[in-house]
N, C-alpha and C positions, 0 to 999 in steps of 0.2 A: 604505540600506541593501539591499545584495541577497544571492543566493544567494552571489555570492565568499565572501564572509564565513563562511557555512557550511563551504566547501569547501575554505578555505584552514584552516580548524581541524581539518577530515576530515585530507590530508593532514600535519595536525600529529604526527596520534595516529600514524604508524607503520605503517599498516596494510599487511598484504600486497597487492603489485596489480602485481609485477613478470612475475607468471604470465600476466598479459594482454598482455606485449610483442610481438607481433606476431602478434596472433590477429586474429580476427572475432569479435563480442559483436552478438547478435541479442535487442532488447528489445521485446516487445508492448506495445501501452497504453501508446506513449509519450509520446500527450498529454495523458493521463490524470493524476490528485495524482500517483500513487507513479510511474510510467514517467516522467514528465517531470522531475522533479526525479535521479532515476536516471539519466538521459538528460543533462542538463544539468551532473548530476556528471563522467559521464563524459567528456563531450566537456570539461571543464576540467582534469580528470585526465591525457589525453591530451593536452594543449597542452603543463599545465609539464611533464612528465616525460618528452614525447614516447618515447610508448609503440610508435607508429605500430599501434594497435588501432585496425580499421575496426568502423566501428559502425553496425548495418541496422536501421532502424525500422520495425516493422510498427504502420500506422497504418490510420483509418478513414475520415479526415477531410480529403481532400489539403488545403482551404484551413487547416485550423487545424495541419497540422503546417509549411505555409509558413509563416503569422503566427508560430507559435513557435521556429522551429527554421531559415528560410528564411535569414539572414545567415552563421549556419554551417552549412549541406549543403554539403559539396564530394565529392572523391573516395574521403576516407577515412568519412564520414556519408552514407549515402543512407538512401532509405526506401520501401519498398513498401507501395500501398495493396490491405487485406484487410480480409473482416470477421470470417477463421478459421472461415468454414464452408464453403472449400474445400480441395484443398489445397495448401500453398506450395509454389511451384517459385522459387528461387533456382540460379544457377552459382557462388555465392561458396563458397566452405570455409568452413563455421560451426564454432569452436570453441565457445562458450558459449550459452546461451539463458537469456534469463530472461521468463520467463513473466508478464506484471504486467497485461496484459490482462482488464480485469471493471467490470459495472459492482456497484458495492460502496452505493451509497445506495437507501436502503429507498424512497423514494419511486417506484422503477423496477419494483419489487415486486409492485404492485400494477397497474401500467400498460402494464407491457411486460415480464414471467415470464418469456417463452423469450427474449427477447434476452439476459435476466443468466444464465438456464441454458447459453444454449450455446458460449458462449464457455470456459466451465468443462470443457465436457465435450468436445462437437466440435470445438473451438478446441484443447484440449490433446490431444486424439486426432491430430488433422494436423502440430502441433507435434513431438511423440513419435514419429512417424512421418520425418518430415524430421528430429530427431535420432537416426533407426537408421539415414539414408542419410549422414548427415554424421558419421556415429561419432563424438558432440561428447565433450569434455571433459567438460562437467558441465550438466546442465538444472536449473534453479531454478525451482519451480513456485511463483508466491504463491498457498498456501489462507488459510484464515481462522479465527479464532476461531470460528465460527461453524457448525463441523463438531462441534463439542462436544457442542452441542444445549443438552437441558434436563436439568442435572447438580443435585444439592445444593447447596445456598446457599453454605453453610458449608464443601464440600469446594475444595482446593486441587488447579487441574487442573493436569497432568502432561502427558506426550503420550503415556499411556498412559490415560488420562482416558474412559470413553466415558458417551457421555447419550443421551436420543431425542428424534427429532423427525418430524413431523408430517406426512408428506409430502403430506398434503390444507391441511394450512397454506400460504397463497398466500409466505407469507415465506421457506419451505423451498425454492423455484426458485433462490435462492441457496446456502442450506445444504449442502442434499442433489446437489447440481450440484460444489461444492466438495469435498462427501465423494467423491461420483463421480471428480475429476478427482484425487485422492490415490491412486484404487483405481487407477484405469488408470496413473500413474507408478510405482507399485508392481509391476504388471504387466510393463509393460514393462521394467521393473529385474532382474525377476524370469523374462522368457522373451528379452530381447535385450539384457541386461546395458548398458540405457540409463544411463549413473551419472546418478542423480537426486534431489532432497531436495526435500522441502518443509518450505515455512516457512510458518507458522501465525502469521498477523499479527494485535494486534489492535487496541486503540483505536489509530490512525495516522492523525497531523495536519500540515500545513506550510504553508507559505508558496504551492506550486503546486496548492490546493483551487481549485474552478469555482468562482469568486467568486458568477459571478451566479448558477449553479445547483443547486450541493449545498446538500442540503438535511438534512444529518446535523447531528445537535446542535450538536458542536465549530463547523459552519460556520454556523452560524446565530448562535451566540455571536459568531463574530469580526465576523459581518458588525454585528451590532448595537452592536456596539465602534467600527468604525469608521466606522458611521453616527450616531454618538451617539445612538441607543435604548437603551430596556433590553432588558436580555436576557431575552426570554420560556422558559419552562420548559415543555414540552406532556406532563410527567410531575408526579410530587411530587417527582423529582428525587433518590430514595431510591438509585435503581437506580449500585451502583459497576463502576467500570471502569479499567481502566491504560490510561491516556493513555500515547503516544508520540513523542517526535517524530523527525520523517520523516529527519533526518540521522543517529538511532541505526538508521535500518533500514537504510541505506547501508552503513556496518561489519557490519549482520549478512548482507548480501551478501555484501559481499569474503568475510568470514568464514567463510560458505557453502560458493561454489565455490573457496574455496583447501584448505579442509576439513574440510568437512560431508559424513560419509557415506552414501551411495545408499544408496537404501532406506528413508530415514529422515523424521524430520519434529521439526522445532526450535520450540518457540514463543520468539515474538519482542514482548516486551511490555516497558514499562518499570514493573514492578513496586514501583516506588518510588514511585511517582506513581499510587497505588490510590485511586481518591477517587469518589466520588458524585459526579451531574451537580451538584445542590446544591452541592458543594463544590468543580465544577470552576468554576463561575458566579464563585463566592466569588473563586477565586485570580485567576482572569483580572484581577475588578478589583480586585484588589491590584495586579495587574502594570500598572495604568496609575491609580493613584492622584490625577493631575491631572484627568481625566476625571470627570464628574458622571455616573455609571454605576451603575444599582441591577437586580434582576430582578423578578419578579413570574410567580407560576404561571397558565399561562393555562386556560379552563376547556374541557375536551376537546372540549366538543362544539361548539365552534364553528370546531374546525378538524376538517373532514372526510376529511383529507388522511393524517391522522394512521393510521399503522400499527404500532399496539403490538406490542411483541417480548416474545413471551409466552416467551422459552424461560428465560434465568436473569438473575435480579436482581442478583446479586452476582458477579461474576466476578476471581475470584484466585486469580495464575494463577503457576507454576512457569517461570522463564526456567533454570533450571540446567545442565539439557543444552546449550543456547547457551555461557553462561557458561564452562562447562568447556571449550570451543574459545579459549577467551580474549578473548570481545565479554563486554561490559559498556554500556548505556546511559548517557549524560553531562547530557541536557537535563534540566532541570527545566521544569512545568508552568506556572510564572511566566516562565520564560527563554522557553518552548517558542512559547507564545501570544505573547510580546511579539516575538520575532524575524516568526512569523509574519505579528501585524498592520501591523507596520513595514515588514515587505518589500510587503505585497499595497498598502499604502498607496503606498509609492514608486511602483510599476508603476502601479497607477491615474494616480497624480498624472501619469505619462510618457508614458501614453498618450491624454490629453485635448489 
C-alpha cells in the first residue's frame, strides 16, 4: 500500500483541479508531513491529468528534498532552498502559493521557540511580498486551531470564536505566531488586494509524518503499533480532539484554492471523528485486532519533555463554513490510522 491508493481515491472524488492547468504552484514546507503529502499528490495529479502544472518547492533541507523527491524532480518540479528568513527571489511566474511550512510539533516549542515563530511571521511576510509582486491568483495560508486559544470547553468553535492566549507561555510561540500570520494575510488582502485565505487546521495526521522524530500524540501511538509496544498516554486521555486524515486536507486545499473567499478563514477538521485521546488509542487498537496491543498512562514525573497544553481540553469544531463550499471529510479514524500505519510499515520495509 502506498500514497497512490489515496491519490486515486482523491481523483475519483471529481474535485475541481482544472484551474491548475498550465499554472505554477509554490509550496513551502514540502518535506513536512502536510507539505510532502500535498506535493506528492500534485505530482501524481499532474501526471495522470496532464495538467502541465509547474511545482516550485521551498525547502530548508537539500538532502531531505533529494531523498524524498529526487527521482521526480524535472523541469516542471523544482525547488529552492530557503529558511524563509530572507526575501524569496525567483523568475518564475507564480499563480498559487500554499504556505505549509511550520514547526508544529510541540517538542520544539520548548527547545526552539524562535524557530517555531519565525516561519509563521517572517516567512509569511516574505511570501506575501512575493505574492504582491507576482500578482498571484490565490494564496493559501496554513493556520491552526491553536489560534483560538483558551475557550470554554463546552463551546462549539466557529471561525468567529475568540479565546485568550498567554504571550508568556512558551507554547504561545506557535499559537501567537499563527495568529500574527493570519493578521498579516488579512492586512495584505485589505491593503494590496492579495487574494489570501486562511485554513485553520485541527489535528491532522497521515503516512508522511516524521516517523523517527515526531512526538505528537498520534505519532507516538503510530510508532507503538508499528513497533509492537504498548500505547503510552502522557496525560489522563480526557482531552478531546477532532482528528482528520491528511487526504481530507488535500480536498480542502483544492476547494479553497478554487472557491475560497479572500480575506476569510475556514476551519478544517473531521468533526465526525471527535474523540478523546483515550478513545483515539482504543480506535487505533481496534483497527489492528490481530496485534496484541494495549495502552497505559505514563507517570508525568518520568517524562520531563512533556509540555502540557493549558489551552483547551475539549475542542469541538464547526466546519459548516468549509462544507458550504462543497467540502466534506471522508476518512474514519480506524481507516485513516490503518492507512497511515500500513504505508509507513511498507516504506520502512522498502528502505531496509
